N, C-alpha and C positions, 0 to 999 in steps of 0.2 A: 351719205346718207343725211338724208332730210338737211338739205343743204340751206333751208329756210330759216332752221331753228337755231336759237342764240347757243351760245356756250353754257351759260347756267340751265336751260331746259335740258340739255344733253346729259348734266352731270344729275338731273332730279331724273332723268329717265333711269340714269345705272343707280342710283340709292334706290331707287321703288324696285328694282329690280333683285336686288341683294337684300333688301326687307321683306319684300315678297316670296323668295325663296327658303325664308326662315320663317316666315309666317305656315308657309304652306305643310311643313314637316310638323309643327307646334299645334298646328289647329287639329290634325289627325290624330297627336300623340297624347294630346294634353290630357281629356277626359279619361283615355287608358289608360293613360300613366297614374291618374288619380285611383282609379278603379284599382289597378296593381298595386298600391300602396294600401289597400284595405278600405278606401273610403265608401259610406255608401251613397245612394243615388241623391238625396238631399244634400249632403255636404261637398260633392263633387258639384252639382245646381249651384250653391253657395259660392266655391272657388271661382267659375266661370262666372258669377255675377259680379263678385270683387274685380277680375279681371277688368269687363265692360266699365266698372264704376271709375278704376283707375285710369281707363284711358279717357273717360269723360271727363274727369279733373283736370288731367293734364292738356285736355284740348281747351276745355275752360281758358286753363293758364297762359295757352299761346294764343286763343283768339283774340285776349283782352291785353295782353302786354307782349306778343312777339312783333309787332311792327315799331314799337317803343324799345324795348330792348334789343333789337335786332334778330332778322329771321336768319341769320347765319349763326349767330351765337343761340338762338333758341332750338335749330337741329341739332346742334352740337348737344346741350344740355340733354334733349327728350334723347339723341341717341346714346348718350351717356348709364341714363336710367335703363334702356334693354340690355346694356352691358351688364349692370350689376343685379338688375333682374336675374337675367337668365341664368349668371352665374351662382346666385344664391337659392332659386327654386327649386332644384334636386337636393340641395344639402342638408335640408330641414323636412322632419316628419310631423312637426309641429301644424294641426289645421290654422290655429290662429296665424303663425308666420306665413303659411300659405297663401291665406286670404290678403296677407300685407304685400307680400313680395310679388304674386301676382296682380296686385293691383299697380304696381310699378313697373313691371317688365314688360309692355307696351305687347302681349300675345296678342294675338288676332284668333278670331274663333270661326271666322267665315272661310277661312281658305285664303281672303283678300286681306292686304293687309289695309286697315281704316282707322290706324292709331292716330295721336294727335299732329304726327309728322305731314300727314296727307291734307290736313286743312291748313297746313304753310305751303304747300308744295303747288297747290290747284293756283293762287296768286302768281306766284312765280311762271309756272305755266303758262297762264293766262295771257301775261307780259311777253313771252319766250318767242310767240310765233304771230303771222297777221292774224286781223281777226277771220279773215274765210277760210284760214286751216287751223281755227281754234278745237270747231270738233271732232277733227281728224287727229290732232295732235292729243284731245283726251281720251281719241280709241287706242292709239298707240300704248299710250301710258298705262291704259289697261289691257291692253293683249300683252305687254312684255312684262306687266304684272303678274296677268293670268297665268303664261307661260312659265316664268320663274315660281309661281304658287305651283302649277301643275309636275314640276320635278322635284320641287322641294317635297309636294304629297309623295310623292313617287320612292322616295329617299326617307320617308315614314318607317320603311320596313325593313331600316338599317338595324334596330334591335334583335329581329329576330334571324337575321344574317347573320349579326355576330355571335346570336347565342349559337346557332347551327356550326359554324365555320370554325370560334375560337374559342368555344364552349365557355362565354362570356355569361354572365347572370344577365335574365332579362332587363330587370331592374337597373342594372349598372348598362344596359343599352339604351334606356329611356333615357337616364342621367347625363349619357354621354351626347344626347341630341341637344341637350338643352345647353351645356357647356359649346355646341356649335352655334347656336343661336347666338351666345354671348360673343362668341368668334366673328360672326358676321356684323353683329353690332360694331366691333370695334373697324373692321372694312368700312363700314358705312361713315363713320366719323373722320376717315380720315378721307373720303371724298368731299364730306360737307367743307373739308378746308379749303377746298377750294372753289368755294363760291365766291364771285365778283361781288362788287359793291351793287351792281344791277339787278341784283334780287333781292337789294332791302326793300323799305315801302316808301314811295314818295311822299315828301315831307306837302302837307296841306299849309297854305298860308304861310309857307318858311318855316312851320316848324311840325312835330309830332308831338301828340299827345300821349301820355301816359297809361291811360285806357283809351281803346276803341272800342266804340260803341256805333251801332249802325243808325244811321240819322236820315238822310235822303232817302235811302230804300229801305226802311226798317219795315212798312209794311208788306214788301213781297218778301224778305229776310224771315220775318217772322212768321209767316203762312207756310212757306218752305219748310221750314224746321218742326213746325208741328205736326204738317203732314210727315213727314219725315220721319220722330220719334214714332208715328201710330205704323208706319210701313216697317219699321225697325222693330217695332214691339211685337208685330207678326214675325218678321225673319229672324227675332231671336229664339224662337221653338225651332228652327231649323238650322241651326250653325252647323256647318262644317262638322265642327267637334262633338256636336251633338247627333247630326245624322251617322258619323262615325260609331260612335255610343250606340245608338238605337239600331245600327246594322247587327251590331255585335249581340246585342242583347235579341232583336227580333230573327237573324236568321243566323247569329254565331258566325257570323262571317271572322275569318281569321285577318291578322293584321296584314299579312301578306296580298290577301284580296282586296281588301280596304286602300289599299296602298294603289293599286292598281285602278280600282273603281276610282277615287280621288283624282289620279292622275290625269284619268280620260275625261271627268268631268269638268277639271280644272282647262284641259287642253281647248274644248270645246267653247266652254263660257267665254277664254280668252278671244276666240276666231268672231264669236258673236259682237264683240268692240265694233270691229270692223263693219261688218256688216250693218250696225247700229248708226255706224255715221254716215254709210251711203243712205240707207232707209231715211233718216233725218233731212238729206239735200230734196228727199222728195214729197215726203207727208209731215216735215216740221218735229221740233222736238218734244214738243210734249206728247203729239200722237204715236212719235215712237215710244216713248217710255209707256204708257199706257197700256196699247194697243201690243205690245210684245208682253207684258208683264201679265195680264190678266191670265192667258195659256198656262203661263208656265205656274202660275199660282194654283190653275186648277189640277195642275200634273201632281203637285205635293200633296194636294188633298188624296187624290185617286192612290198616291202611294201605300197613305195608309188603309187602305184595303183590298192591297195586292197580297194574294197569298203564298205567291212563289218570289225568290229571292232575284232571279234573272230576269222577269217583268218588272219589279220595283227597281235594279238598277238599269234597264231600257226607260223607263217613265223617267227617272232622275236624270240620266244623260240627256232625255229630248227636252229635258226642262232647264237643263245647262245653255241647250242653244238657244235660250230666249231670254233667259231672267237676269243676265247681267247685262243685256241692251238700254236698261235705262239707265246704268253708271254713266259712263261716258255723256250723254246725250245731257242728264241731268247735271253734273259738272260744267260744262260749258255754256247749258241754259242760265245756271246763275252764275257763271262768271258774267256771261253776256246781258244780262237785265237788271244789274247792281253799279253804281256808281264806283269809277275805278278806286279810288282812295278806300271804297268800302269791302273789297275785295278778299281780304284775309277774315275779316270777321264774318262776313257773311259765308265763307267756305266754314270758319269756326262752329258759326252757331249752328250751321247744316249737320255739319259733323256730330256736334253736341248734341243737337235734338235727337240722330238718328242714334247714337251712344246710350243717351238718358232713356231712350225708349226701349233699348235693348237690355237694361238691367234685368229687370224684374224675371224677364221671359226665362233664362235657364234656371233659376231657381223653380219657377211654378213647373218648368217642364220635370225638372228631377223630383217633386211633389207627385206628380201623375203618373212619374215612371212610375214611383215608389208605391202608389197607388193600384197598380198592375194595368195602369190606363196608357200602354207603353205608345200607341199610336194617336194617342188625344192630340198632341204636341204640334203634330203634323195638319191634322184637321183646322185647329185654332188658328195657326200660323198660315195657311194658306187662305182665309176666309178673311182674317185682318187684314191681310194686304190687297184681296181683291177689292174690298171697303175704300181703301187707300188710293186705288188707282180709280175707282171712279171719282171719289173726292177732288181728286189732283186734278183729273179734266175738267170737274166742274166749275175748279177755282179758277184755272190757269190757261184754257184753251185760248182764250182771246190775248193773251200776255206773250207777244213774239220780240227775239232776238234782232236786232238793226238788219241781220242777212235774209230775214223771213217778210221784214216789211216790205209790202208795196207800196212806193213811193211814185206818186203822180206828180206831172211838173206843175202842177198850181199849186204842190204842197210845197213847195222850195223854202218857204220859210220854216217851216218844220222840220228841214233838215238837221237843224241847229241844235233840236230838243235832244238830250240825252236819254238812253234808255231808262236811268235811275230816275230823271224826270218825269216821264210818262209814268211809271211804276208806280211811285213814292204814294 
């Protein structure tokens, strides 16, 4: 399978599948668990915001120091935090401790793994395959992660199954799933041990600096990060975690029903990544990102006005067939248009911008729900993301990765110009 993929790339695909499985069930259970413990919507939103803040903090550290500290050691350190955080989270009822532990646990709220590790995985993957297969590799990366998330979402119904079959208290069933999250983190740590020196960053001028900052590609990196922050600010209103919470409030759907809904949603969104790679070869990465994303965001706005649960679920599943097509294309585009030595910081700054943009959204959602504006977060999030799509197209429609550039014979001298030099 994938004979053109280097061994480290195969290990990354394995770790993302394991982590995405754990994120899949945690993203469905997290807000429901907090609600079950008696937290009001505002405090639920605050904990979710703390999770995002923690992810942003550790992504910052990884972006600035991982290439110097060592990517393998950074992967393992971050994985250890997921073990500790997952084990401690269900053991405390203190709101303050929930904020702190949630911030270090690396929980994903959107049903996909977007923790600090993902910002380190992208530059490893970018070097693990030939350039002409880069977008397809990122598609596989997202498909595998999405399928694992789907299985995880399906397993989020386990607390109810345990309650019905073993007479286990529902809260104890929730807590068991967080311990499972920690156990998956331990497996991931063992896989990271097998990474080779080829996964490490290449030295520039024979040395590695302590802090990696964007230089040659800083213009494109910061613009992508700023737009990504806007996109994620809108996306933070419609996390899978919040959507599970919203469905339970709006339509009183059970945990078993939600597990099935999000299993189907993750399956559909996973295969959309393959379609994204096919479409990008025909219309380009940026066009694929924008013109599949706008219809998806219109559907999330429409969900807010749907009077029937079945219709809302149908719109959600249709949305998922398009909403993630921008992810592998965005990752491939970023890795293609920045200088090779700045790929880690580019992935990190992009991830950080998105995490930072997300942080206030869950708390604002909690305030809106507490004010009986239950569907307002979906409307706000969808409209913000549509504005992002239009700005992205306006800013980057003329910035092309190497495989999309048309080179004329008389432009032979320009072939030596790197994408980063052209984009800086």
